[in-house]
C-alpha positions as CSV (number, residue, x, y, z in Angstrom):
1,M,13.3,-10.1,4.0
2,L,14.5,-7.8,6.7
3,L,13.8,-8.2,10.3
4,L,11.5,-5.2,10.4
5,L,8.4,-7.3,9.6
6,L,8.6,-8.8,13.1
7,W,7.6,-5.3,14.2
8,S,5.3,-4.4,11.4
9,A,3.3,-7.6,11.3
10,G,4.6,-10.0,13.8
11,G,4.3,-12.9,11.4
12,G,7.8,-13.4,10.0
13,F,10.9,-15.3,11.2
14,S,14.5,-14.4,10.9
15,L,17.2,-16.4,9.0
16,S,20.8,-15.1,9.0
17,G,19.7,-11.5,9.5
18,V,17.0,-11.8,6.9
19,T,13.3,-12.3,7.6
20,V,11.1,-14.6,5.6
21,S,7.6,-13.2,5.7
22,T,4.1,-14.7,5.5
23,V,1.6,-13.6,2.9
24,V,-0.4,-11.7,5.5
25,D,2.7,-9.6,6.4
26,L,2.8,-7.9,3.0
27,Q,-0.9,-7.2,2.4
28,K,-0.7,-3.5,3.3
29,R,-3.1,-0.7,2.2
30,I,-3.5,3.1,2.4
31,I,-6.0,4.1,5.1
32,G,-7.9,7.3,4.5
33,G,-6.9,7.6,0.8
34,R,-8.7,8.4,-2.4
35,P,-8.5,6.9,-5.9
36,C,-5.6,8.3,-7.8
37,E,-3.3,7.9,-10.8
38,R,0.4,7.3,-10.7
39,R,1.6,5.8,-13.9
40,Y,5.1,5.1,-12.5
41,H,3.6,3.2,-9.6
42,V,4.2,-0.6,-9.8
43,K,2.2,-3.4,-8.3
44,L,4.6,-6.1,-7.2
45,R,3.5,-9.7,-6.7
46,G,5.5,-12.6,-5.4
47,V,3.8,-15.7,-6.7
48,A,4.3,-19.1,-5.1
49,A,4.1,-22.4,-7.0
50,G,0.6,-23.1,-5.6
51,G,-0.7,-19.8,-7.0
52,S,-0.8,-17.7,-3.8
53,S,0.8,-14.3,-3.9
54,N,1.8,-11.4,-1.7
55,L,1.4,-7.7,-2.6
56,C,3.8,-4.8,-2.5
57,G,4.3,-1.5,-4.2
58,G,7.2,0.0,-6.1
59,S,8.1,2.9,-8.4
60,L,9.7,3.1,-11.8
61,I,12.7,5.4,-11.4
62,S,14.0,4.8,-14.9
63,D,12.9,2.8,-18.0
64,R,14.5,-0.4,-16.6
65,W,14.6,0.0,-12.8
66,I,11.9,-0.4,-10.0
67,L,12.7,1.0,-6.5
68,T,10.9,-0.8,-3.7
69,A,11.4,-2.2,-0.1
70,A,13.9,-5.1,0.3
71,H,11.4,-7.0,2.6
72,C,9.1,-7.4,-0.4
73,L,11.4,-10.1,-1.7
74,I,10.3,-13.6,-0.5
75,R,12.4,-16.6,-1.2
76,G,10.8,-19.3,-3.3
77,R,8.5,-16.9,-5.0
78,T,8.6,-15.6,-8.6
79,M,8.4,-11.8,-8.8
80,F,6.0,-10.1,-11.2
81,A,5.6,-6.4,-11.8
82,D,2.4,-4.9,-13.1
83,L,3.3,-1.7,-15.0
84,G,1.1,1.2,-16.0
85,V,-1.5,0.6,-13.2
86,H,-4.0,3.4,-13.5
87,P,-7.8,3.9,-13.9
88,G,-9.1,2.9,-17.3
89,G,-6.0,1.2,-18.6
90,P,-4.8,-2.4,-18.5
91,A,-1.6,-3.2,-16.6
92,Q,1.4,-4.8,-18.3
93,E,2.6,-7.9,-16.4
94,V,6.3,-8.4,-16.5
95,Q,8.3,-11.2,-14.8
96,I,11.4,-10.1,-12.9
97,T,14.2,-12.4,-13.9
98,A,17.3,-10.4,-12.9
99,K,18.8,-10.8,-9.5
100,P,17.5,-8.2,-7.1
101,V,19.9,-5.6,-5.8
102,I,19.6,-4.8,-2.1
103,Y,21.6,-2.0,-0.4
104,T,24.0,-3.3,2.2
105,D,26.9,-1.9,4.3
106,K,29.3,-3.4,6.8
107,D,29.2,-3.4,10.6
108,K,32.2,-3.1,12.9
109,N,32.8,-6.8,12.5
110,N,32.8,-6.6,8.7
111,K,29.5,-8.4,8.5
112,N,26.8,-7.4,5.9
113,R,24.0,-5.2,7.2
114,F,20.9,-5.2,5.0
115,H,18.8,-2.1,4.5
116,D,15.1,-2.0,3.5
117,I,15.7,-0.7,0.0
118,M,15.9,-2.7,-3.2
119,L,16.2,-2.2,-6.9
120,L,14.6,-4.6,-9.5
121,Q,15.6,-4.6,-13.1
122,L,13.1,-5.1,-15.9
123,P,14.0,-7.5,-18.7
124,S,13.5,-4.7,-21.3
125,P,12.8,-1.0,-21.2
126,S,9.4,0.3,-20.3
127,D,7.6,3.1,-22.1
128,V,6.1,4.3,-18.8
129,K,7.4,7.7,-17.7
130,P,9.4,7.2,-14.5
131,V,9.2,9.3,-11.3
132,A,12.2,11.7,-10.8
133,L,14.7,11.3,-8.1
134,P,14.5,13.8,-5.2
135,D,15.6,17.4,-4.9
136,C,17.3,17.0,-1.5
137,E,18.2,20.7,-1.2
138,H,14.5,21.3,-0.5
139,H,13.1,18.5,1.7
140,P,9.3,18.9,1.9
141,K,7.2,18.7,5.1
142,K,4.3,16.8,3.4
143,F,4.3,13.9,1.0
144,N,1.9,11.7,-1.0
145,I,1.8,8.0,-0.4
146,A,0.0,5.3,-2.5
147,G,-1.1,1.7,-2.4
148,H,-3.6,-1.0,-3.4
149,A,-6.3,-2.3,-1.0
150,A,-9.2,-1.4,1.3
151,T,-9.4,2.2,2.6
152,T,-10.6,1.7,6.1
153,G,-9.8,-0.3,9.3
154,G,-12.0,-2.6,11.2
155,P,-13.9,-2.2,14.4
156,N,-12.0,-0.1,17.0
157,D,-9.5,0.8,14.2
158,E,-8.2,-2.7,14.0
159,R,-6.2,-3.7,11.0
160,K,-8.2,-5.7,8.5
161,P,-6.2,-7.0,5.5
162,S,-7.9,-6.5,2.2
163,K,-7.1,-5.5,-1.4
164,S,-8.4,-3.0,-3.9
165,P,-8.1,-3.0,-7.7
166,T,-7.9,0.7,-7.6
167,L,-4.8,2.6,-6.5
168,H,-5.4,5.0,-3.6
169,C,-3.3,7.9,-2.5
170,A,-3.2,10.1,0.6
171,D,-1.2,13.1,1.8
172,I,0.9,12.6,5.0
173,D,2.9,15.1,7.1
174,V,6.5,14.6,8.1
175,V,6.8,14.2,11.9
176,S,9.5,13.3,14.4
177,C,10.6,9.7,14.6
178,E,11.4,10.0,18.3
179,N,8.3,8.1,19.6
180,L,8.6,5.3,17.1
181,N,12.3,4.9,17.7
182,N,11.8,4.8,21.5
183,T,9.1,2.2,21.1
184,L,11.4,0.0,19.1
185,Q,14.2,0.4,21.5
186,K,12.1,-0.3,24.6
187,K,9.8,-3.0,23.4
188,F,11.3,-4.5,20.3
189,Q,15.0,-4.7,20.8
190,Q,15.6,-7.3,18.2
191,V,13.9,-5.1,15.6
192,Y,15.7,-2.0,16.9
193,Q,19.1,-3.6,16.3
194,V,18.2,-3.9,12.6
195,K,16.4,-0.5,12.2
196,V,18.8,1.6,14.2
197,Y,21.5,1.7,11.4
198,Q,19.0,2.3,8.6
199,H,18.1,5.8,7.4
200,W,14.4,6.6,7.6
201,F,12.0,9.4,8.3
202,C,8.4,9.3,9.6
203,G,5.0,10.5,8.6
204,Q,1.6,10.8,10.4
205,T,-1.6,12.6,9.6
206,P,-5.0,12.1,11.4
207,G,-7.1,9.5,9.5
208,V,-4.2,8.4,7.3
209,D,-2.0,5.4,7.6
210,I,-0.2,2.6,5.7
211,C,-1.2,-1.0,6.1
212,Y,-0.1,-4.5,5.0
213,G,0.6,-4.4,1.3
214,D,1.7,-0.8,0.8
215,S,5.4,-1.7,1.5
216,G,7.8,-0.5,-1.2
217,G,5.5,2.2,-2.6
218,G,6.9,5.7,-3.3
219,V,6.7,8.6,-0.9
220,V,6.5,11.5,-3.4
221,Y,6.2,15.3,-3.7
222,E,5.6,17.1,-7.0
223,D,6.5,14.0,-9.1
224,K,9.8,13.4,-7.3
225,I,10.4,10.4,-5.0
226,Y,11.8,11.1,-1.5
227,G,11.1,7.8,0.3
228,V,10.1,4.2,0.2
229,I,7.3,2.9,2.4
230,S,9.1,0.6,4.9
231,F,7.2,-0.2,8.2
232,L,4.2,0.9,10.3
233,G,4.2,2.1,13.8
234,D,1.3,0.1,15.2
235,R,0.8,-3.4,13.8
236,K,-2.6,-3.9,15.3
237,H,-4.4,-0.6,14.9
238,V,-4.6,2.0,12.1
239,C,-3.9,5.8,12.4
240,R,-2.4,5.7,15.9
241,K,1.3,5.8,15.3
242,A,3.7,7.3,12.7
243,A,4.8,5.2,9.7
244,A,8.4,4.9,8.6
245,F,9.9,5.5,5.2
246,M,13.4,4.9,3.9
247,D,15.1,8.2,3.3
248,L,16.3,8.6,-0.3
249,C,18.0,11.8,0.5
250,N,20.5,9.9,2.6
251,P,23.8,10.3,0.7
252,E,24.5,6.5,1.0
253,Y,21.2,5.6,-0.6
254,A,21.3,8.4,-3.2
255,T,24.8,7.4,-4.4
256,W,23.9,3.7,-4.5
257,I,20.8,4.3,-6.5
258,R,22.5,6.5,-9.2
259,K,25.4,4.1,-9.5
260,T,23.2,1.0,-9.8
261,I,20.8,2.4,-12.5
262,T,23.4,4.0,-14.7
């Protein structure tokens, strides 16, 4: 669990540069979305011994690999992936048994730095058609995001954790990350120290937002995946700040993904 959830939900705690999150941290949703179909979208669940579970999203990028956010991994929980989630069709539940692969690099002191991007390997190939990797020569200015849960906020745009059995999608515009970056730097220095070395871009559209549980979902354009939902800009209110997505067109991430899945 990366430190970013101290910013996005305020409910986690750090351990050796990694954040262990609460269940509430990960129950994100798409605000202002509509029912949609993404056969390559994966509903990820981390199930505890007592039966409680957290919710994240992910994307099949090959017949064996799911791309998601690293903070969706919670120690002590068994990961399950629901494949083929779409209207009118039953999902296939698969337990993730292979060790997750999280992208890391080294700082100037040769210590590992964790990035909020992770690959999960299925125990056997899936027959679900995967989403294509990005065409980074033509980076779009608008993307489509998706997630499972309620579609509105509470009174005064307050965040109200909730889930939906139906996948919802929404279009979101690419915007500058300057305001979000400045907020992290000025008010959340501990989080900023983790996020500053990661590679992300931002999105914001009136009436549209991510929320607790959308983490790890794909940021796509014309059936190509360009980003992974990482963290929100305002942990208390919806639709007021830009959201942040891990940038799959960054050469480090692109090379790592292709090398890992081949």
